[in-house]
One Martini backbone bead per residue (centre of mass of N, CA, C, O) as a GRO file, in nm:
protein
  135
    1MET     BB    1   0.066   0.057  -0.029
    2THR     BB    2   0.311   0.178   0.090
    3ASN     BB    3   0.633   0.307   0.106
    4PRO     BB    4   0.874   0.145   0.274
    5PRO     BB    5   1.126   0.337   0.259
    6GLN     BB    6   0.974   0.580   0.392
    7ILE     BB    7   0.898   0.438   0.651
    8LEU     BB    8   1.191   0.373   0.738
    9LYS     BB    9   1.275   0.669   0.758
   10LEU     BB   10   1.075   0.743   0.982
   11ILE     BB   11   1.170   0.533   1.188
   12LYS     BB   12   1.454   0.652   1.209
   13GLU     BB   13   1.362   0.930   1.316
   14ILE     BB   14   1.235   0.824   1.573
   15SER     BB   15   1.485   0.688   1.693
   16ASN     BB   16   1.664   0.942   1.695
   17SER     BB   17   1.478   1.116   1.880
   18ILE     BB   18   1.500   0.928   2.121
   19ASP     BB   19   1.811   0.923   2.151
   20ASN     BB   20   1.814   1.262   2.161
   21ASN     BB   21   1.569   1.372   2.329
   22THR     BB   22   1.327   1.506   2.101
   23PHE     BB   23   1.075   1.364   2.151
   24ILE     BB   24   0.718   1.411   2.162
   25LYS     BB   25   0.534   1.314   1.900
   26ILE     BB   26   0.278   1.111   1.728
   27VAL     BB   27   0.069   1.136   1.432
   28ILE     BB   28  -0.193   0.925   1.303
   29SER     BB   29  -0.352   0.949   0.976
   30ASN     BB   30  -0.554   0.898   0.725
   31LYS     BB   31  -0.751   0.676   0.643
   32VAL     BB   32  -0.807   0.422   0.424
   33SER     BB   33  -1.076   0.333   0.562
   34LYS     BB   34  -1.397   0.465   0.602
   35ASN     BB   35  -1.507   0.209   0.787
   36SER     BB   36  -1.330   0.274   1.010
   37ASP     BB   37  -1.330   0.348   1.354
   38LEU     BB   38  -1.049   0.441   1.333
   39GLN     BB   39  -0.924   0.767   1.317
   40LYS     BB   40  -0.667   0.780   1.522
   41ALA     BB   41  -0.317   0.815   1.626
   42SER     BB   42  -0.117   0.849   1.928
   43ALA     BB   43   0.220   0.928   2.061
   44ARG     BB   44   0.408   0.896   2.369
   45LEU     BB   45   0.630   0.947   2.622
   46ILE     BB   46   0.673   0.752   2.922
   47GLU     BB   47   0.713   0.712   3.282
   48LEU     BB   48   0.762   0.414   3.445
   49LYS     BB   49   0.854   0.161   3.645
   50LYS     BB   50   0.957   0.000   3.373
   51GLY     BB   51   0.991   0.267   3.217
   52ILE     BB   52   1.004   0.352   2.903
   53ARG     BB   53   0.706   0.443   2.716
   54PHE     BB   54   0.451   0.395   2.492
   55SER     BB   55   0.166   0.609   2.450
   56PHE     BB   56  -0.135   0.515   2.320
   57ASN     BB   57  -0.391   0.678   2.120
   58TYR     BB   58  -0.709   0.556   2.032
   59ARG     BB   59  -0.935   0.699   1.800
   60TYR     BB   60  -1.266   0.679   1.807
   61ARG     BB   61  -1.585   0.766   1.763
   62THR     BB   62  -1.671   0.683   2.096
   63LYS     BB   63  -1.356   0.639   2.176
   64ASP     BB   64  -1.076   0.588   2.393
   65ILE     BB   65  -0.752   0.420   2.374
   66GLU     BB   66  -0.505   0.301   2.600
   67LYS     BB   67  -0.156   0.210   2.529
   68ASN     BB   68   0.131   0.029   2.634
   69TYR     BB   69   0.475   0.031   2.521
   70SER     BB   70   0.749  -0.040   2.421
   71VAL     BB   71   0.964   0.105   2.220
   72GLU     BB   72   0.979  -0.120   2.009
   73GLU     BB   73   0.672  -0.174   1.990
   74GLY     BB   74   0.595   0.117   1.910
   75ILE     BB   75   0.747   0.127   1.643
   76ASN     BB   76   0.597  -0.117   1.521
   77GLU     BB   77   0.313   0.012   1.538
   78VAL     BB   78   0.362   0.243   1.347
   79GLU     BB   79   0.433   0.072   1.102
   80ASN     BB   80   0.168  -0.090   1.092
   81LEU     BB   81  -0.030   0.149   1.060
   82LEU     BB   82   0.104   0.252   0.786
   83LYS     BB   83   0.063  -0.029   0.627
   84THR     BB   84  -0.273  -0.059   0.691
   85LEU     BB   85  -0.456   0.222   0.800
   86PHE     BB   86  -0.253   0.462   0.711
   87TYR     BB   87  -0.099   0.748   0.545
   88ASP     BB   88  -0.028   0.945   0.792
   89ALA     BB   89   0.243   1.146   0.954
   90THR     BB   90   0.351   1.320   1.262
   91LEU     BB   91   0.662   1.439   1.376
   92PHE     BB   92   0.745   1.559   1.696
   93THR     BB   93   1.002   1.784   1.773
   94VAL     BB   94   1.210   2.015   1.897
   95LYS     BB   95   1.334   2.093   1.599
   96GLU     BB   96   1.097   1.929   1.432
   97GLU     BB   97   0.880   1.849   1.153
   98ILE     BB   98   0.751   1.534   1.028
   99TYR     BB   99   0.613   1.456   0.716
  100PHE     BB  100   0.397   1.185   0.621
  101THR     BB  101   0.312   1.036   0.298
  102GLY     BB  102   0.142   0.741   0.132
  103LYS     BB  103   0.018   0.869  -0.099
  104GLY     BB  104   0.037   0.716  -0.375
  105LYS     BB  105   0.320   0.593  -0.529
  106LYS     BB  106   0.473   0.790  -0.335
  107GLY     BB  107   0.637   0.861  -0.074
  108LYS     BB  108   0.649   1.142   0.167
  109ILE     BB  109   0.897   1.373   0.303
  110THR     BB  110   0.867   1.647   0.538
  111THR     BB  111   1.062   1.928   0.660
  112VAL     BB  112   1.020   2.137   0.951
  113PRO     BB  113   1.018   2.356   1.167
  114ALA     BB  114   0.929   2.415   1.466
  115SER     BB  115   0.630   2.569   1.575
  116LEU     BB  116   0.692   2.487   1.877
  117GLU     BB  117   0.782   2.531   2.197
  118ARG     BB  118   0.883   2.243   2.383
  119LYS     BB  119   0.854   2.038   2.649
  120ILE     BB  120   0.947   1.740   2.782
  121SER     BB  121   0.699   1.503   2.891
  122LYS     BB  122   0.689   1.190   3.104
  123GLU     BB  123   0.429   1.203   3.236
  124HIS     BB  124   0.155   1.020   3.330
  125ASN     BB  125   0.030   1.218   3.550
  126ARG     BB  126  -0.172   1.466   3.457
  127THR     BB  127  -0.291   1.773   3.485
  128LYS     BB  128  -0.577   1.932   3.451
  129LYS     BB  129  -0.732   2.173   3.262
  130ARG     BB  130  -0.933   2.417   3.421
  131LEU     BB  131  -1.167   2.668   3.458
  132ILE     BB  132  -1.230   2.539   3.740
  133ASP     BB  133  -1.155   2.503   4.057
  134ILE     BB  134  -1.096   2.205   4.239
  135GLU     BB  135  -1.135   2.135   4.609
   0.00000   0.00000   0.00000
């Protein structure tokens, strides 16, 4: 379906950003089948007792499902999603944003400077931002 060499290039960029501690998140979207309930997936790194893990959020029409994977399993999950269910992915790093599209005969990767300055947070339990303080 999509161009494996371009997917492998994106996977290498993900691995490099993890190794360099610049990885923020990846968003996988533009589903192949319009009948699929899975709308998009996103992943970020979190720190658990077992160590650094990929926390995936699978967004369906009526619910969200969170799953945690080891780093290696998470990278394999990204590759699998791009080969089977989705056309596009956006890798957000501290330095740049890498856009991948697998639509058409050739996959394409585009790199642009980071649009926002972000600090990397690997906290698992984040506090929610609320309009009204709950005490």
